[in-house]
N, C-alpha and C positions, 0 to 999 in steps of 0.2 A: 504494500500500500504506500503510495507516494504522498508524503505530507508536506512537501516543499511548497512555499507560497507560489501563487500564480505569477508568471512573468509579466502578464498583461493585466490591465485593470487598475483600479484605484489603489494607492499605497495603503497598507494597513494602519500606518501611523503618520500623521501629518503635523509638523510643528507649526503653531500659529505665530503670526507676526505680532508685535506689540499692539498695533492697531486692531487686529482681529481679536486679541485677548480682551481689549477694552470694549469692543463691540459686543462680544459675548457677555461680559460682565454686566453691561447696560441692559441686557435682555433677561437677566436673572434677578431674583429677589431673595433667595435663601443661600447662605454659604456656611462654612465652618471656620471658626477661629481656633487656631492651635497655639497654645502657649506652653511654656516649660518653666517650672520653678524648681530649683534645687535638683535638676535632672529628671524631674517627674513631669511627663507630658500630660496635657489636658486638652480636650476638644469641646467646643461649645457651638451649637447651631445658632446663627443670628440672621435676622432679616436685615437687608442692607440696601443702600443706593450708592451709585458712583457719583463722584463730585470732583471735577477737574483732575481726573486721573489719580484719584484717591478713593478709598472705600470708607463710607460713613455708616455707623450703626449706633443704636441706642442700647443702654443697659441699665439695670438697677444696681444699687449697692449690694455687693455680695462677692462670691468667690471669684468670678471673672474679673471684676474690678480690682480686687486685692492682688490677684496674680499679675495683672497689668502694672500695678504699682511696683511690684518686685522686679519684673522683667518686661520691658516695653517691646522687646524684639519678638515678633510673632510671624506665623504663617497663616494665610487665609486661602481657602479654596472654595470655588463654586464649580458645580458640574451639572451635566444633564445627560441622561442615558435613555436609549430606547433599544428595541430588539436589534437594530441594524448598526448603530453607532453611538459613540459617547464623546463628549467634549469635557475637558477639564482645564481650568485655569488656576494657577497657584501664584500667590503673591508672597514674597518674603520682605518684611520691612519693619517699620517702627510704628507702634500704636501710641497715640497721645490723647489724653482726655482734654476736651475743649473746655476752656475756662474763661477766656475773655468775653466780654459782652458782645463784641463784634462777631467773634467766632460762633457764639451761641445763637445770636440773631440770624446769622447766615444759615446755620444748620437747621434751625427751627423752620425756615422757609422751605426746606426740602420736604418732599412728600415721603416721610419716613415714620409711619405709624407702627408701633409694636404689634406683633401678631399675638403675643401672649398677654392675657389680662394682667393688669397691675402697672404701677408707675415705673417708667423707664426714663428717669430724668437726666441721665448722663449720656452725652454724645462722645463717641470715640472715633477718631480718624486714623486710618492706616495709610501711612506714606510709604509707597513701595520703594525698596532698594532694587528688587528684581521682579519681573513678571514673566511667567512662561505658560504656555498652553499647548495642548495637543488635542487633535481629533483622531479618534480610533475607530477603525472599521472593525466590527465584531464578527467573529466566526458565526456562521449560521448552523454549524453542526456541533454545538457546544454540549450536546447530550452524551457524547462519547469521551 
């Protein structure tokens, strides 16, 4: 049985350009924030918006905010999958809590309503150091 990839047809993995990564992120609303404190990783789902090539999300006071206070360096990922393909974009960068009146006013104008009930008064912005993305063509014969 020959399991070599087909010589013709679409590539199974396509690297996205930076512009394509941002286009994809603008089309999404849910991502995952990955943090690490004292070598222990943690991942949180967050709804988000993009804003001038940054990611903006809201949070409540709690574990996520405490971990960001200890280590501002984060990874953020958004993806979309279906039976035929998947797309994933990963940002590595620095998260900062918005504090100035100007930053908070600007953030409040963004359409960023929390999905989960409860107050989410803190705005956090992720400033990317790197952004990478891939589109993957999935195997149709995954049952074997």
